[in-house]
N, C-alpha and C positions, 0 to 999 in steps of 0.2 A: 760340492755336489756333482759337478760334471764328471769328476774322476770316479766317484762312486757309481754313477749310472754307467759309465764306460766299463767299469769292472763287472757290473751285473750283466750287461749285454754280452761281454766277452765270456762270462761264466756260462751263459746259456747258448753260446755259439754265434751271437750276432746274427747276421743274415745267412750264415752257414747252417747246416743241419744241427739240431740240438745235440749237445755233447752227451756222452754217456753219463749215467746217474752218478757214478763214483766221482767223476770230475766235478760235477756240480756240488756233490756233498762235501768235497774237500774245500771248494770255494765258499761254501755256506759259512764256514767258521770265520772267514775273513770279513763277512758282510752281515753280521747279525743284526745291525740296526739300519741297514740301507732302506730308505723309503722309496721303493720303486713301484711302478704300475705293473700289471701282469698281462696275461695272454691277450693279444689283439686278434679277435676273431669276428670279422664283419659278417653280418647275416648273409649278405649276398655271396660270400665265398663258400658257403656250405652246400653240400649236395644231399642226396636222399638215399634211403635204403629200405629194408623190409618194413620197419615200423611206420614208414610213410612221412616222417618229419623231414623237412628240408635241411635240418641241422645235423642229421645223424652220420655224416661223414666229415668229422671235424678236422681242422688243421692240427699239426702236432702240438703237444704240450710245449709251452715256451715260457720263459721268464723275461722276454724282451720288454723293454720299456715302451709304453704306448706312444704313438706319435700324434700330437695335436694337429688339427686340420683347420683350414679356413681362418678367418679373422679371429683374434683372441680378445675376449672381454674379461672383466675382473669384478669379483665381489670380495669385500673384506668386512670384518666385524666392526670397523670404524668408518665404513664407507657412507655414501649418501645417494639415495635413489634419485636425487635431483641431478646427479652427475651424468657423464656420458659413457660410463663403463670402461673407460680407458684405465691403464695402469696408474696414471696420474690422478684420475678422478673416478675411483671404483664405485660401484653400486653397493648398497648395504644388504640387499636381500636376493636370494637365489630366485625366488618367484618373480620378482620385478625384472631381474636380468633375463629370464626366459621369455618374459613378455616383450622385451625390447630387442633381443639379439636376432640377427638374420639367420636364415636357414644355412646350414653348412658350417656354422661357427662353433667355437669352443668357449666355455665359460669356466675360468679358473677361480676357485674359491679358496681364500686364504685361511690360515689357522685361526681358531677361535670357536666359540660356542654360539650356535644359531638356534634360537628358541622359538617354538611355535610351528604350526602345521605349514608344510610346503606343498603347494598344489602345482603340479606340472601338467598343464592342460592345453598346451598348444600342439598343433599337428605340423610336422616338418617333413617335407617330401624327401629332401636329401639327408636330413638328420643332424642333430646337434649332440655335443658332448658336454656334460657338466662334471668337472673333475676337481677334486680336492688337491691342493698343492701346498705343502707336502701331503702325501697320503696319510690318512687316518688322523690328521691334525685338525680337520674341520669336523666339529661335533654337532650333529643335528639332534635336537632334543624337543620333546613336547609331552604334555600330559594327556594327549589324545593321539590319534594316528599321526605319525610324524611326517610321512611322505605319502601323498595320494596321486595316482595317475588315473583319472577318470575319463579324460577326453584327449589325452596326448597320443602322438604318433611320432616315431623316429627320434627317441630320446635315450641317451646313454648316461647313466649315473655311476660315477666311479670314484673310489678312494675315500669314502666317508665312514665315520663312526656314527652309527644311528641307533638310538634307543629311546625308551620312555624315560621321563624324568624320575619316576619312582612310583611307589604305591598310590593307588587312587586314580591312575591314568585310565582314559577311555580305551576301547579295544583297538588292537592291531598296532604294529610299528610301521609297516609299509603295506599299502594296498594298491593293486593294479586291477581295475575292472572296467568294463566297457559301459559307459553311460552316454555314448554318442547316439542320439536317437534311440531306436529300439536296440536292445542288446544284440550282439552278434552281427551278422551280415558283412557286406563288403567294406563298410566304412567303420570298422571297429578300432578300438584301442589296440595298437599293434607296433611291431618293431621297437620294442622296449628292451633295453639291456641293463642289467644290474651287474656290475663288475668290480671286483677288488674292494668290496665294502665289508665292514664289520657290523653285522645286524644282530643285536643282542638285547637281552633283558627287557622283554615285554612283561609288564605287570598286569596285563589283561589280554588274553587271547593269543593269536598267532604272532610270530615275528613277521611273516610275509604271507599275504593272501593274494592269490591270482584267481579271479573269478568272473562269472557272469559275462561270457562271450568274448573276453580278450583273446588275442591270438598272436603268434610269432613273438614269443617272450624268451629271452635268453638270460639265464642266471648263472654266472660263472665266476670262479675264483674269489668267492666270498667266504667268510666265516660266520656261522650261525651258532648262537648258544643262548639257552635259558628263556624259553617261552613261559606262559602262565596258564595254570588250570588245565582242563581236559582239552588242550589244543596243541597245535603243531609248530614246528619251525617253519614249514611251508605247507600251505593248504592250496592245492591245485584243484579248482572246483568249476566244472562246466566250461572248459576252455579248449583251445586247440593249438597244436604246434608249439609246445613248450619244451625247452631243453634246460635241464639242471645238471651242470657239469663242473668238475674240478673244484668243488666246495668242500669245506670241513664242517661237519655237524657234531655237536657234542653238548652235554649239559655239565655244568659245574656251578651249581647254585651257591655253594659255600664260598667260592672265589669271588662272587659278586656280593657277598654279605647277606645272602638270602638263605632261608631254610630249605632243605631238600625234603619235600613232603611226599615224594613218590606219587604225584597225582597228575603229572603231565602226560600227553599222548605222544604219538609218533614223531619222528623227525620230519617225515614227508608223508602226506596223504594225497591220493589222487582219486577224485570222486565227482559226483554230480548230485547236488542237493535239490535242484529245482526243475528237473526234467527238461523239456525243450522250450521253456519260457524265454531263454536267451539265444535260441537258435541252435543249441547243441543238446542232444540227449545223450549224455555221457561225454566225459572228456576224451579228446581224440588226439592221437599222434603225440605221445609224450615220451621223451627220452631222459632217463636217469642214468648218468654214466660218469665214471671216473671221479667218484666222490669218496670221502672218508667219513665214516659214521662210527662214533665210539662214545664211551663213558655214559651209557644210558642211565637216566635217573627218572624214568617215567613210571606209570602204573603198570602192574603186572599183566594187564589185559590188552596191551597194545604192542606195536611193532616198531622196528627201525623204519621200515617202509611198508605202507599199507595202500593197496589199490581197492577202492570201494569201501564204504563205511556206513551209509545211511539206510540200508535195507530197502531201497526203492525197487519198484517192479520193472526195472530195465537195467541193462548193463551200464554201470556207472563209469566205466572206462573201456576204451577200445583202442587197440594198437599201442601198447606200451613196451618200450625196449629198456631193459635194465642190464647194464653191462659194465665190466671193469670197475666195480665198486669194491671197497674194502670195508667190511663191517666187523668191528672188534668188540668182543665180550671182555671188558676189563674193569667193570664197575662192581660186579658182585650182586647187582640188582636183578630181580626176575623180569623177564620179558616174555610176552605171549609167544612170539616167534620173531626172528629177525625180519622175515618177509611174509606178508599176508595178502591174500586176494579174497574179496567178498563181492561176488556178483560182477565180474568183469570178463572180457574175452580178448583173445589175440594178444597174449603176453609172451615175450621172450626174455628169459633170464639166463645170461651167459657170461662166462669168464668172470664171475664174482668170487671174492674170497671172504668167507665167513669163518672167523677164527677166534679162539679164546674160550673162556669159561662163560657159557651162556645159560645160566640157570633159568628155568621156566618150563612151560608145557611142551614146547617143541624146539629142538635145536635149529632146524632148517627153515621150515615154513608151515603156514596154516592156510589151507584153501577151503573155504566154506561158504555157505549161503547165510545171509543175515536178513531177517524180516521177510519182505516180499521179493527178495532177489531172485532172478532166474539163475540157473546153474552156471557156474564158471565154465568157459569154453576155450579150448585151444591154448593151453599153457605149455611152453617148451622150456626145458632146463638143460643146458649143455655146458660142459667144461668148467663147472664150478668146483670150488673147494669148500667142504664143510669139515672143519678140523677142531676138535676139542682136545687139546694136549693134556688136559687134566684127567681125561678118561671118565668124566662124570655125566656124559650125555644120557639123559634119562629117557628121552623119546626123540626119534628123528623127525617125523612129520606128524601133523595133525590134519588129516584130510578125510573127513567123513565120506563114506561110500554113498554115492547117489547125488552128491552136491557139486561135482565137477565132471566135465566130459573132455575127452581127448587131451589127456596129459601125456607129454613125452618127456622122459627123463633118460639122458644118455651121456655116457662118457664123463661122469663126474668123479671127483676124488672124495673119499670118506675116511675119517680118522677119529678114533675115540681113545687116544692114548694107549693103543694096543689092546683095548677091550673090544668086545663085540659091538657092532653097530646095532642099536635097538630096532626091533621090528614088531609091528602090531597088526594082527589080522583084521582089526576093525578100521584100519587106515587104508585108503585107496592107493597110497603111494608108499613104498618101502624101498630100501636099498636093493632088494632082490629084483625090483622092476627095471633096474638099470643093467641092461645086458652087457655094457662095456664098463661096469663099475670098476674103479681103482680103489682098493682098500689098502692104504699104505700111508706112511708118514710123509707129509709134504715138507717137513723140516723148515717150518717158519719160526724164526727166532722170537721168543717171547720178550716183548719190550715193556717199558714202563717210563713214567715221567709226567711232568705237569701238562695240563691241557693248555692250548694256546689262547688263554684269556688275554685281552688287550690291557696292558698296564699303561695308563695314560701318562702318569708322571715320568715313566722311564722311556716312553716312546718305543716300546717293543712288546712282543708277546711273552707270556710267562715261560714258554719253552725256549726262550732265547732268540727266536727268529725276529727279524726286523720287518718282514713283509709276509703276506699271505702265501705267496708262491713258495717261499722257502719253508714256511710252516707246513705246507702241504707235503713237500718232499720229505721233510723230517718225519712226519707222521707215517708216511709210506715206508721209510727206512726203518722206523722203530717197530712197526707191527706187521709188515706185509712181505718183506723180502724172502725169497726162497734161498735156502742154504745149499751148498754142494751136496749132491746125492739125493736131492728131493725127488720123490716119485712124480711130482707134477711137471717136471722139466721135460719138454718134448712130447707130452702125453695128450695134448688136446686134439679134438677133431678140427682140422684146419678149415674145413668148409663151413663150420659154425662159429668160428672165432672172429672177433673184431680185428681190424687191420693193425691196430696199435694197442698198447697196454695202458695202464692207469697213468703212466708217466710219459706217454706218447712214443714209447719205443716200438719200432716196427716189428710186427709178428710175421715171420716168414718161415718157410720150410716146415719144421715141426714145432709149432708154438706150444707154450706151456699152458697147463690148466690153471685157472685162477686169474686174478687181476694183474699180476706182475710177471713180466718176462725176466729171466735171470740176466 
């Protein structure tokens, strides 16, 4: 194991700058089953930018193994909660261990299946880490919400395989909400990190719900797949300072032995269902960056990413940054539009790549009012790629006139397989509104292959990867890389581009349009 970890750290550059993607891709083939941890990004290390979140200037993409800190305690599936939590006398349950361990410590959870709800409700000033060792070998299962964090602070959960036990389960797989006194306020559920987990197969509602006044939540380097019903992979609802980064989102119901009923909703929704009852009227300061979203199997009326949903008479989200994401149309299923905004304001959508065959009502986005929503306000779109290599783009945008104000669209790349980009006089936004439009082939190679469903018996993902970090890189290599001669190379507005790309490569000089630097 030590040799494997050393290889992985070497692959990613160790303490040196991260190696070029090509070198990591070559090393990937030698480490298909290596169970490593992923990006270590402490909340305190992150700075701020336009969207207002303190997480929005992240460290570089990295595959370095996480370093445990403080005293180490242990949980095993044959342990005893009457023990002292040492390696020789491990505890039997995570919840008990969290209740006993000191601030600043690490709890290592051994391989096995742990059944029943796990409540993580202690507040830690310095913070604790709960980590599965080896990664993905500790399976958390319940016929109700599997993990709840209702009163916790300073908790990192890393390396677990988390899902419902099967049909008939109660709603949600993981829920983070503030129930410390009145929701919201200074003493809220906060400083929660979900890292390097496989969160999958809800049989009732969302995979992850973050709601009711929680704040400072970081969700990174996870894989999400297969929610249930008209719900999402992640529901971000009336919260503040949330970052969703470096994750893979997809559906593959057949791979889980489930039927694809085309009835689920978005991968991610950002909204506010309850007004200011929890201290926030509208979710605030949300960053969605460096994620891969693909293989959509939802209903034809929803989106990959939707901001606002409930038709409330206030802006349901304010200050949302969406950057460096790769959204892939590879399923053949209709989608309303990859990106949607309903009653929100101050949104920046930059350097994203939307590519593939995206059948539905709009290839790029839908900005509209729902119910009692106020008009959308201040939406900016820079340096994005919208590319349909099949040439079947039926409509570019769906933006009813009078339902949005102050939309800026500038310096984006458009491609419809050599056919004309559709334009509609009844839409507020068309390609002709982009004064610096680039209508040309981005030359993104069309990829294919299995989705990274976790294969428990094989201890690997179905795409051959052994850990989430390598699966992420493989998805980007398969669907997002720019080929030589791409019109996207060197064509971005540098003053509106993120400092790094989806893989953490520095953007300097003349950066590329889209999520990936060549």
